[in-house]
MIMI-396380 format. One record per residue (C-alpha): x, y, z; residue in three letters. Coordinates in steps of 0.001 Angstrom, whole numbers, plus 500000, padded with zeros to 6 digits. Last residue first. Layout:
# MIMI-396380
xx->X; yy->Y; zz->Z; rest->ALA
...
***
This chain:
# MIMI-396380
xx->485019; yy->488139; zz->505442; rest->UNK
xx->485579; yy->486683; zz->501749; rest->UNK
xx->486474; yy->490006; zz->499997; rest->UNK
xx->489195; yy->490946; zz->503063; rest->UNK
xx->490692; yy->487543; zz->502463; rest->UNK
xx->490298; yy->488454; zz->499028; rest->UNK
xx->492269; yy->491215; zz->498949; rest->UNK
xx->494998; yy->490759; zz->501417; rest->UNK
xx->496175; yy->487779; zz->499345; rest->UNK
xx->496063; yy->489816; zz->495878; rest->UNK
xx->498210; yy->492811; zz->497931; rest->UNK
xx->500406; yy->490131; zz->499371; rest->UNK
xx->501261; yy->488508; zz->496017; rest->UNK
xx->501791; yy->491849; zz->494956; rest->UNK
xx->504100; yy->492881; zz->497868; rest->UNK
xx->506381; yy->489296; zz->497849; rest->UNK
xx->506319; yy->489802; zz->493654; rest->UNK
xx->508004; yy->493501; zz->493849; rest->UNK
xx->506530; yy->496146; zz->492766; rest->UNK
xx->507475; yy->497217; zz->489098; rest->UNK
xx->504071; yy->497818; zz->487483; rest->UNK
xx->503011; yy->499887; zz->490478; rest->UNK
xx->502584; yy->503304; zz->489363; rest->UNK
xx->500861; yy->502383; zz->485930; rest->UNK
xx->498364; yy->500845; zz->488549; rest->UNK
xx->496600; yy->497343; zz->489700; rest->UNK
xx->499934; yy->496536; zz->491664; rest->UNK
xx->499481; yy->499154; zz->494082; rest->UNK
xx->502676; yy->499545; zz->495900; rest->UNK
xx->504009; yy->502787; zz->493451; rest->UNK
xx->500404; yy->504612; zz->494243; rest->UNK
xx->501931; yy->505191; zz->498029; rest->UNK
xx->504398; yy->507117; zz->497093; rest->UNK
xx->502485; yy->509075; zz->494365; rest->UNK
xx->499999; yy->510117; zz->497144; rest->UNK
xx->503080; yy->511131; zz->499305; rest->UNK
xx->504284; yy->509924; zz->502469; rest->UNK
xx->505101; yy->511097; zz->506036; rest->UNK
xx->505896; yy->508673; zz->509288; rest->UNK
xx->504139; yy->508944; zz->512196; rest->UNK
xx->503608; yy->505652; zz->511893; rest->UNK
xx->499955; yy->505030; zz->512611; rest->UNK
xx->498428; yy->508674; zz->512130; rest->UNK
xx->501080; yy->509122; zz->509310; rest->UNK
xx->500400; yy->505763; zz->507357; rest->UNK
xx->496567; yy->506276; zz->507714; rest->UNK
xx->496503; yy->509959; zz->506447; rest->UNK
xx->499041; yy->508663; zz->503395; rest->UNK
xx->496301; yy->505571; zz->502612; rest->UNK
xx->493048; yy->508031; zz->502719; rest->UNK
xx->494961; yy->510249; zz->499937; rest->UNK
xx->495937; yy->506913; zz->498412; rest->UNK
xx->492403; yy->505650; zz->498184; rest->UNK
xx->491136; yy->502908; zz->500685; rest->UNK
xx->490229; yy->499534; zz->498119; rest->UNK
xx->490954; yy->497145; zz->500368; rest->UNK
xx->494071; yy->496391; zz->498762; rest->UNK
xx->495170; yy->499842; zz->498970; rest->UNK
xx->495020; yy->499747; zz->502802; rest->UNK
xx->497039; yy->496494; zz->502607; rest->UNK
xx->499946; yy->497424; zz->499993; rest->UNK
xx->500024; yy->500235; zz->502232; rest->UNK
xx->500110; yy->498686; zz->505703; rest->UNK
xx->503329; yy->496282; zz->503850; rest->UNK
xx->505118; yy->499354; zz->502820; rest->UNK
xx->505169; yy->500373; zz->506320; rest->UNK
xx->505874; yy->497282; zz->507832; rest->UNK
xx->508859; yy->497059; zz->504671; rest->UNK
xx->510538; yy->500353; zz->506409; rest->UNK
xx->510145; yy->503093; zz->503914; rest->UNK
xx->513247; yy->504650; zz->501939; rest->UNK
xx->513303; yy->508375; zz->502094; rest->UNK
xx->511940; yy->510250; zz->499736; rest->UNK
***
């Protein structure tokens, strides 16, 4: 598994924040960036899941803020 660019990490976090499934997020990343990621890789960017418990504070805050913003809209 190659390291992902920050732009792709943010895309994954925001996709999961709006309740897309990891499988949907895999497809969206492939369509948007042409990068192949796995379901397990995506799960690491969801702070509500055990796999995402070590997510950086920056990405956790982005997840929470994006989730709140989308809930308001």
